[in-house]
N, C-alpha and C positions, 0 to 999 in steps of 0.2 A: 742642261734641261731647265727650262723656265716654266714654272707652274703659275696658274691663276692669271695668265696674261690676257685671256679673252673674257674676263669677267665684265659684265655690264651692270647697270643699275637695276635691271630686271632679274638678276640672278641672286640666289640666296646661298650662303655658306653656313653650315652648322657643324659644331664640334660636340659630339656626345649629347645631341639634342638642344644645345644652347647656340644662340645666334652669334656668328662671327661678324662684327661690324667693320673691321678693317684688317687687311692683310698687307704687311709691310715686309718686303724682302731686304735682307742684309747682304751687301756686296763686299767682297774682299777687294780693297783698293789696289792690290798688286795684280792679282790674277783676273780681276773683273768678273769673277764668278759668284753666284749666289751661294752663300754658305748656310744661311738660316732664313726662316720665315717667322715673323712675329705676328701672332694672331691676337686681336682684341676680342675676347669672348665675353658676351653679356649673359650672365647667369645669376639667378637668385638676387635680382635687383642690384647687381654690382658687376663691374667689368674686371676681368682678369687678363693678365698678359701671359701667353703661352708661346714658347719658342721651340721650333722643331727644325731639324735639318731636312733637306729634300728627300732623302731616303725614307725618313720617318713619315713624311707627308704621303708618299706613295703607299706605305704600309697602312697608314690610317685610312686612306681612301679605299684600299682593297678590303679592309676590315669593316668598312662602313661606319667608322667612328667619326670620320670627317666626310661630310656629304656636301657636294656641290649640286644644287638644284637649279637647273637652267630654266629661266622664264618664270620663276616663282612669283615675281611681282609684275608680270605682264598683265595687261588689261583682261585678257581672257581668263587667266587663272584667278585673278582677283575677283572677277564676277562669279566664277564657280564657287569660290569660298563664301562669298556673300550669300549665294543662294542656299548654302548649307548652314547658314546662321553662324558663321565663324567671325570672330572679331578681327576684321581686316581694315587696314587704313586705306580706304577707297580713294583713288585719284591723288594720293599723296606722293610727291616726288622725293628725291633723296634728301634735299634740305629740309623739307617738311617732316620727313620721318626722323631726322636727327633732332629737330626741335621737339617733336612729340616724345622722343626717347628721353630727352633731358627733363621734360615736365613729369613724365611718368616716374623717373628716378627720384626726383624731388618729392613727389607725392608718397612714394613708398618709403623714402627716408623719414618723412614726417610720421608715417604709420609706425615705423620702427622706434623712433624716439618717443612717441606717445606711449608705447608699451613700457618704456623705461621711466616714465613719470612726467613727461612734458605735458603741460596744460595747453589747451588750444586757445591761447590768448596771445596778445602781442608780447606781454612780458614773459610768458612761458616759452614762446618761441625764441625770444631774445636770449634766454639762458643757454639754449642749445645752438645758437647761430654759428658759433665758431666751429663746432663739430660738424654741422651740416655743410658749412663752407669748405672745410677740409675734405670731406667725402665728395663734394660736388667737383672740386678742382681735380682731385685724383681720378674721378670718373671721366672727366673730359680729357685729361692727359692720356689715359689708357685708350679711350675710344678714338680720339682725334689724332694723337701723335704716337701712340704705341709705346709709351714710356710708363714706368711704374709710378713716378712722382712728377708733380708739376714743377716747372721752373719759370724763371722770369722771361725767357725767350718765347714762351708759348702764348698765343693769343686765345685767352679763355673767356667765356661769358661770366659776368659777375653774378653773385648770388642775389636773387630777387629779395624784396623786402618781406617782412613778416606777413603783411596783409596778402601779398601775392601768394606766398607759400600756403597760407590758410585757404585761399581760394582754390589752389591746385588740389589740396586735400579734399575739400568739399565736393568739387566737381568729380574727382576720381571715384570717391566712395558712392556718391549719388548715382553714378553711371554703372555701378556694379563692376568696378575695376576695368572698364572698357576704355582703351586708349583713344577711341574715336571721339571721345568728348573733347580732346584737344585738337582735333582735325578741323582746320578751317575750310577745307574743301567741302563743298556741298554737291550732292548728286543731283544733277539737273534732269528733271523729268520732262522729256520731250514728247509732246502729244503728236500723234500722227496727223499730218495735215496733207491735204491734196493740193496739187498745183492749181486746179480750177474745178470747183464742184460743178459749176454750170457746164463745163466742157465734158465732165464725166457723165452728167445726166444725158447729154446728147449722144455720147459714144455708147452708152448702154442700149440705146435704141438702135443705133446703126450696127451693133454687133449681131443683131438678129438676122442680118443678111447672110452671115456665115452659117448660122443655124438653120437657115431656110425659111424663116418666117417669124412671127411674133413669139415672144418668150412667155407671155402670160398664159395661164391654163384656160382662161375663158375663150381666147381667140386662137384656136389651133389652126395652123396654116393648112391650106389645101394646095399641095404642090410646093414649088419653090418661089419665094418672092423675088422680084427683080429689084435692082438698085433704085429705080424710080419709085416703086411702091414703098420701099423702106424710107426713102427720103421724104416722100409726101407724109408718111405717118409721123416722121420726126418733126416736120413743120407743124402738124396738127397738135401733137402732144406738147411741144414747146409753148404754143399759144394757150393750151389749157393750163399748163403750169404757171404761166404769167398771170392768167386770170385768177387762179387760186391765190397767188401771192398778193395780188392787188386787193383782194378781200381781207387778207390778214393784216394789212397795214403797209406802211412805207418800207417795203422790202425791195432789194435789188432784183430787177427783172433779167431774164435770159435774153441775150441778143438774138433776134430772129434772123436766120439766114434763108437763102433761097434753096429751092430743090436742087439746083445744079451744084450749089456749094456743098450740100450734104452728100451728093453723089461723089464729089471729089474727095470728101473726107473718108469715104469708104475705101477709095483707092489708096489714099495716103497713109491712113492710120491703122487699117486692119492688115494683119499678116497674110500675105498672099498664099503661103503654104497652108495655113490654118483654114483659110476660106475654101480652097480646093479640097482639102482633106475632109472637111465637114459637109460640103455640098456634093462632092463626087466620089469620095472614098480614098483609101490609102494608095491603092494601085494607081489611080489617076494622078495623085499628088506626087508619087515617086516617079512616075513616067514623065511628068511635066518638069519637075524641078531637079530630079536626080539626087545625088548625095552632095550635101553642102560642103563636107570635108571628110577626109579619110579617117578621122579620129584623132585622139590625143597622141602626139609623138613623144617618145622618151629617148633619152640618150645615156642615162646613168642608172646604175642599179639602185633600187629603192625609190626611184622617182614616181613610179606607179605600181602598186601591189594590189592585185585583184583577189578578193575572197568570194567564195561561193560554196554551197552545199550540194552534194550529189548523192543519190541513192544507188548503191551498188546493184548492178543487174545480175546479182548472184544470190542464190539462196544458201544460207549457212546455218549451222547448228548453234543454238543459243546455249553454249556451254564451252568450257575449255577442254583441251585434249586430255589433260590429266584427269579431270572429272569424268570425262566420257569413258576413259579406259577402266575406271573403277565401277562402272555401271553394269548391271545385268542386261540381258537381252530385252526383257520387258521394260526396264527403265529407259533403255536407249530408244525404244519405239515411241516413248512419250515425250522425248525431247522436242522442243518447238523448232520449227523451221522459220527463219526470219530473214529479213533483208536489212543490212546495216546502212548507215549514212556516213559520209566523210566530209569534213570541212577542210578545204584546201586553200592555201595562199600561194600565188605564183607571181614572180617578178616579171613584169612585161618586157623589160629591156633584155634580160638574159634568158628568160623562160625557165629559170631555176625554181624548183618547188621549195619555198622558204619554210613552210610549216604545214602541219595537217593534224587532224584529230578525228578518230573514228568513234561514232556514238550511235545510240539506239534510234534517236530522232534528233533533228536539228534543234539546238538549244544554245543559250548564251554561254553556258559553261564550256561547251565544246569550242565555240568561236574564240573565247578567251584563251583556251589552251592552244589553239592554232596560232593565235597572235603571239602568245608567249614563246612558242617554239621558233618563231621567226628570229629571235634574238639569242639563240643558244646553239652551241655546237652539238649536232645530232649524229656525229660519226659513230658513237657507241651503238646506235640502232643498226647501222650497217654491220658492225662487228658481231653483234648478237645474232644477226641473220646469216652470218658466214661470209659476208662481203669483205674482202681484205684489200682489194686494189682500188677502192673508191673511198672518198671522204665526203662528208656532208657537213662541212664547217662554214657554210655560206651564211654570213651575218652582215647586215648593213642597216644604216638608219633609213627609216621609211618616211618619205615626204607626203605621199597621198595614198589613202586606203579607199578602194572602190568596191562597193557591195551592191546587192539589190535591196529591196525593201522588205525582205523576209523578217519574221519575228525574231529569228536567232540573231539578227544584227541590230535589234532595237527598233522595231517597227512602231511601237507605241511611244508618242512623245512625252507622256507623263508617267511612264513606268517601263521597266525593261530596257533601259538604254545603257546597260552596263558596257556593251561593246563600244559604242560611240564615245562614252566617257573615257574608256581605257585608251582609245586611239588619241583623243585630245590630251590625255595625261602623258602620253609618250611623245608629245610635240609633233604630231602628224595631223594632216588635214583629212577630213572624212567626207566622202562623196557617196550618198545613198541614191542609187539610180532606180529606175522603174523596173519592177519585176516583170518577167515575160518577154523582155526585149533583149535578145541575145547579142545584138550588135553593140550594145553599150558595154558588154564584158566579153568581147569576142575571144580573147586569148584563153580565159579560163574555161569558157564553154567548149572551145576547140580541144582543149586538153582533156576534158571529160569524154569527148568523142574518141580521143586516142586511147583512153582507159577502156572504153567499150570495145574497141577493135583489137587491141594488143594485150589486154589484161583480163577483162571479165570473161570474154568468150573462150579463153583457154582454161577456165576453172570449172570443175563439175558443179552443176547447179545453176548454169547460166540461163537467165530468163529472157535475154534479148530485149531490144528496145521496143519491139512489136511482136505480138504472138504469132504473126504469120511467118516470122523468121525462125521459129523453133523447130519446124518440121516435126520429127517424131521424138524429139527430146522431151523428157519429163523432169523439169528442174527440181521439184520437191522430192522426187524419188532418188535423184542423183546426188542430192545435197549430202556432203560428207566433210566439208571444211568447217572447222571450229573457229571461234572468235579470235583466239590468239594466233591461229594459223593464217587467218585472213589478214591480220595486222602484219605479220611477218612477210607474207607474199606481197602485200602492198609496198612495204619498204624495199623489197628486192626489185619490184617494178620501177620504183623511183630511181634506184641506182642504175637500172638499165636505161631509163629515159634520159638521165643526165648525160650519158655517154653515147647517145644515139644522134646522128646528124639530123639537123632540123631545117626544114625548107624555109621557114621564116627567118632563119639566121644565116641565109646564103650557104647552106650546107655545113655550117659549124655545129658542134655539139653545145648544149647549154653550159657544160662545165668549162669549155674553152672560151665561150663568150663571156662567162663570168670572170675568168682570169684576165682577159683583155680589158674589160670595162673597169675592173678594180685597180688597174694600173693608172687610170686617169686621175688627174689632180682633183677632179670634182668629188671623188670618193674619199670621204673623211670618216674613218672608223671611230674617231674620238667623239663624234656626235651621236653614237649609239647610246640609248638611255641607260642610266645606271641601275644598279641592283635594286635600290629603293624604289625608283620609278616603276620598274617592272613588277616588283612585288605589290605595290599599292594599286597598280592598274589591273593586273591580271591575276592576283592572288585571291584567296578566299578568306573570309572573316570567321573567327571562332573565338572561344574564350579559353583562358588558362589561369592558373593560380600562381601568385607570387609567394615564394617560400624564402626561408633564410638562405637557400642556395642560389636563388634566382627564379626565373620563369621556366617552368618545366613544360615541355611540349614534345610529344612523340618520342619520349626517352632522351631528349637532348636538353641541355641547360643553357639559357640565354641570360646574360648579365652585363651591365655596364654601370657607370657611375650614377647615371640618372635613376636607375632602379634601386641602387643601394641607398641613395639619398631619399628616395620616395618613401622608404620604410621608416625613416626617422622624422618625417614631417607629420603634422597633425592629421587625424583621420579625415577631417573635412577637406583638407587640401591635397589629399593623395589622388594619384591617377587611379589606383586600384580601389575597388569597392571595399566596404568594411570587412567582408569575408575574404579579401585578398584576390578577388576575381578581376581580371583585366580583359579588355577586348583586344585581340591581336589580329594582324593580317599576315598570312603565311603564303609564301611562294612555293608551290609543290615542285617546281623545277630547280630551286636553289634553297637549301636548308641552312645556308651560312648565316642568316640573320632573319629576324622578324621585325614587324613594325607594331608598336604599342599605340593604341588610340587613346588620347586623353588631352585635356586642356585645349580643346579645339584644334588639335594638330596631331601629327604622328611622329613617334620617336623610334629611330632605328636602333635595335638592340642586337648585337652580334652574338654568335654561339661561342661558348668557351672552347669547344672542340673545333680547331681551325680546319680539320679535314672535312668538315661539312660544307665548305664553300664549293659551289658548283655541283653538289650532289643532290639528286632528286629525292623526293619523299619516298618513292617506291624503292629506289636503291638503298636508302637508309633503313627502311623497314626490312628489306631482304637481308641486309647486312646484320641487323639486330637478330633476326630470326636465325641466321646462320651461326651467330655467336652463341645464342641460347642452345642450339642443337649441339654445337661443339662442346659447350660446357656440360650439357647433360651427358654426352658420350664420354667425356673425360671423367666425370663424376662416377658414371657407371663402371668405367674401367678401374677406378681406384676405390671402388666401394669395399672390396675385401680388406684392404689395408685400413680403411677408415673404420670398418666394423670391429676389426681386431683391436685397434687403438681404443675405441669406445668401451669394448668389453674389459680390456685391461685396466682402463681408468676407473670404471665402475667397481671392479673387484678391489682395486687398491683403496679407493675411497671407502667402500664398505668395511674393509678390514681395519682401516684407521678408525672409523667411527665405532665399530664394535669394541676395539681395544680401548677406546677412551669413553665408552658409554655416552656418545654424543650423536645427535642427529643434525641434518642439514638446516633445519628450521629453528634451531635453538633448543629443542626438546632433547631430553636424554633418550637413550635407546630403550630403556625400560618404559618410559612414557609413550614412546612410539609403539612398542609392542602391545601395551595395554589398550591404546586407542584403536589399534588394528584389530585386537580381539573383540572390542566392543562393537566395531562395525561388522565383524563376522557374525556375531550372535544377535545383534540388534538390541537397542535400548530405546527405541523411539516410541511415540504414542500409538503406533499402529500395532504393536505387539501386546498381548495379554498374558500374564499381568505385566505391569510396568516394573522394570528393574532399575533401581536407582544407582547412583554412583557407589554407594556403600553396598557392594554386592554380597556381604555377609548378613544382611538384614532384610528379610522379606517384608515390605511395607504393608502387606495385606494381613498376614497371619503372625507377624512379629518375629518369625525365625523358623529354623528348620527342626528344633527340638520338639518332640511330641508331648502331649499332656499326660498327667498321671493315669487318667482313666484309660487312655489309649495303651499305656504300658501294661496295665492290668489285663486288659482284653487280650493283648498279645501274649501274655504269660499263659492265660487259660488255653489259648489255641495251641501253644507249644506243648502244654501238658497233655491235651487230648491227642495230639499227634504222637506223643511218646507211648501212650497206652494202646495205640492201634495195633493192627496185626503186624507181624514182623516183616511181612513182605511189602508193607506200605500201601496196601490196597486202599485203605480208608484214610490214609495220611493226608494232611493239608500242608501245602507249601506256603510259608510266610514270606511277605515281601522283604527285600533287602533293606538294611539300614541306610539312612541318608549318607551319601558320600560327598567327596569334595566337588564333584561336578553337578550336584543337584541344584546348585544355585542358578544354573543356566536352563533348567528344565521348567516345566509348567508349575504353576502355583497350587494345583489341586492337592488335597491331602492324600497321603498314601493309604489306601484301603486294603483290607485283608483279601 
């Protein structure tokens, strides 16, 4: 197996986010087989030599650590990056890029040694010349020859003089580290010019013949002007224009032709079909000229893929079946009756449905989802729907995407062009045709008619294409199909359609036609866009946070060497914001890796869990939910044993602490009991009176011992009580003496 054999100057190879400048295969002289690949990786202002065997290269490509981006330096991609303000070496060829790379390396080496104490003078640079020369020679050897060290057999560029090095540094820093400062290519601004302005002036007058008369608002035509009338008006207006120019100065005059010449111009330069169409109508033009050609012919899969949106002629319930089953009768009556849309992609050559997306209304998110599904194996949808004998693994590189001018496909030129940008990012051509003309997209329009006849009319809630076809059916009362059931029924219909004989395929089924066409040598599955291209073209942007573990998103961890090194760089030079937030691009159809946006480029970061490759976001979320449910069920099943162990541990710990008069927080058990007692009876400022920490001393009355006068009064009361009647009718009961718990009671004096 030979890798990298089809690399061109327009392709870019990156290893863990760093550019690979040269790939050199090592061949065994005996077996003539490639044993290793030597990669010159340019990272952190230096080049490193990395050696991998072919099997490791395949693993790195699958893990997206080694990415081959086809057409990265093509003129179209370069212009796209320039429009987004990226530092791109515009119009620079391979040799020019190598020269710019050497100058950037020297400028960054100067910055490095300046931090080590080098002064920006001739003498200061001369002190570090030997070190800079060693680094420069080693850099060229790694990049140009793929060796760790330079030797005498290598042809290397000499180190420039000190003045030149200082000039490189000044240019590079003044340009805010933009390598374009060393780019000698200049973008030529070509102003639009006309072949002949005078000829265009005359033709603007003659075009009024197709419109039926003069184009100015002042002179509205009465009926249709003849060729002679238009030609005479052209002679008159040319004379008036020449007179105006003569008054302005020595200007070039328009050559005046005869009326017969202008009549001949109408026949020669005006489109006959347009003339008949505008003067007599479409029916007359079609009847006179017929069809100019039968349309675009295709012979291979992916040569022409048509996209379009269609509204289901079925009324459905705006809810899922699980939610509907949990509703009451009153809640079910309030469920909305809606009509969903579907965006479909069909391969013209084989009539295979490559992708689809059901949505509430046509939008660019749905079109991107349909485009992304064209490049993935969708057999699992058949299996989920109960289809076991059919496969939906139809994937191919797309050469041309044909759509109408609807807003879901990027109708607005200065906004909302995500779909057209995604098509170009996937190395496909984009043809946006006129809306309302079904002949321009006949295959997809005919397929929608098939959906109407064989799918929609068999479902309760069918609305028909016209109300006159409904008869006595009431679609809004019949509606009983939910959203998830509509999706499942549509997938089943696609399986039926793929295995049904097709008249346009000479009686073959689309599945058979696909199998035959993919056997042709023109079908090249290696041209299918890679995972990074699909992610950045059809994925969605969001933010995530960089932690010590890596980038966390949707419960998965993403990490590579670039992210690890980014945490060690200064905050101002990091891709992540000061709070650790980064912008990422996620492919909901493949959670195996994400793209981090930063430094005017995107870096692919794989997931630590290799099982996420090829797994959709919905599948990953369902798997996590299932794991949590299984964990909760297992924890509930083991809760008895867990509680028993917790009780036994608490009892043993309490016994040990009581035996050693020790608490868990460093306090003794006595101190803990005292603190607990204080909390139970209160000692805060909200209680009256305030009880201090010395609970044997009342801060208000000084203590609990009574005064001498109080004792005397109590004695008299006692004597009176003793002389009372024996039955105690007139006896007085004295209060109890203060006890050990009186310190927790109120501070009022004890009264008789």
